FIPA-771054 format. One record per residue: x, y, z of N, C-alpha, C, O in turn; residue in one letter. Coordinates in steps of 0.1 Angstrom, whole numbers, plus 5000, padded with zeros to 4 digits. Layout:
<nodes>
XYZXYZXYZXYZa...
</nodes>
This chain:
<nodes>
455503919823455404049830456604139826457704089824m456304269826457304359822457104489831456104499837t458104579831458104699839458604819831459504799822s458104939833458605059827458505169836457605179845c459305269834459405399842459005509832459505509821h458105599836457605699828457805839834457605849846l458005939826458006079830457006149820457206139808i455906199826454906259817455006419818455006469829i455206479807455306619806454106689800453406629792h453806809805452706889800451906949812452506969823g450606969810449807019821449206889828448106849824k450006839837449606709843449506719859449206619865v449706839864449506849878448406949881448207039873q447606919891446406999894445206969885444207049885g445206859878444106819868443706679871443106619862v444006619883443606489887444206379878443706269877f445406409873446106309865446506189873446406079868y447006209885447406089893446206009897446305879896r445106069901443905989904443405909891443005789892d443405979880443005909868444005799864443505689860w445305819866446305709864446005589873446105479868t445805609885445505499895444305419890444405299889i443205489887442005419883442205339870441705229869a442905409861443105339848444005219849443705119843t445105239856446005129858445405009865445604899862a444605039876443904929883442904859873442804739874r442204929865441304869856442004779845441404689840s443204809843444004719833444804609840445504539834l444704609854445304499861446804529863447604429865g447204649863448604689864449004719879448104759887l450204689882450804729895451704849893452204869882a452004919904453005029903452605149912451905129922g453105259908452905389915452905509906453405499895w452505619911452505749904452705859914452305849925v453505959910453706079919454006199911454506189900r453806319917454106439911455606469914456106429925n456306539905457706579907457706729908456806799903l458706779915458806929918458907009905458707129905s459306949894459507029881458207039873458207089862d457006989879455706989872455406869864454306869858g456306769863456006649856455406549866455306569878t454906439860454406329868455306209864455606179853v455606129875456506009873455605889876454805889886e455805779869455105659871455905539869456805539861a455605429876456205299874455105199872454205189880h455205129860454105029857454704889856455804869851l454004799862454304659861453104579857452004599862e453304479847452204399843452504339829453604329824g451404289823451504229810451804339800451304449800e452704299790453104399780452004469773452004589770p450904399769449804459762449104559771448604659766q448904529784448304619793449104749795448504859795a450404729795451304849797451204939784451105059785i451204869772451004949760449705019760449605139755e448604959764447305029764447305139774446805249772r448005119786448105229796448805349790448405459792m450005329784450805439779450005509768450005629767i449305439760448505499749447405589756447205699751a446805539766445705619773446305739780445705839781a447505719785448205829793448505949784448706059789m448605929771448806049762447606139762447806259759h446406089765445206169766445006219781444806329784d445006119790444806149804443306199807442506179799g443106259818441806309822441506429814442306489807p440206479814439706589805440506719806440706779795p441006759817441706889818443206879816443906979817h443706759814445206749812445606779798444806769789a446806809796447406829783448806759784449706809791r449006649777450206569777451006609765450606589754v452206669767453106709756453906589751454106569739d454406519761455206399757455406309769455206349781r455706179766455906079777457306019774457505969763i458206029783459505959782459405829789459105829801v459705719782459505589788460905509787461605519777s461105439797462305349796462005219804461105219813r462605109800462404979806462904999821463905069824d462304919830462704919844462704779849462104689844a463404759860463404639867462104619875461604719881e461504499875460304469882460604479897461704429902s459704539905459904549919459004449926458904439938a458204369918457304269924456104339931455704289941g455704449926454604529933453304459931453004389921l452404479940451004449939450104569941450404649951t449104589933448304709935449004829928450104829924g448204939927448705059921448405179931447205189935f449405249935449205349945449805489941450605499932v449405589949450005729948451205729958451105689969r452205789953453405819963453505959965454405999973r
</nodes>
């Protein structure tokens, strides 16, 4: 198991990016959370198998149909022992 913290930049608020993230993360068996930040970015914490996290980050570069992801800043994070994936 591994964990990472992400900041997603681009047109990612008001385009169902959080809902899409929750559904996609759950389908990959990941735990964690996602939330909007006041600067227009989206923040996420992912926990799970390294391959599933890699697949999630790759998918997050596209996101839902109306999103435009300019870049994703990722860093390793400590596991919080989360279960499930939620919106904060």
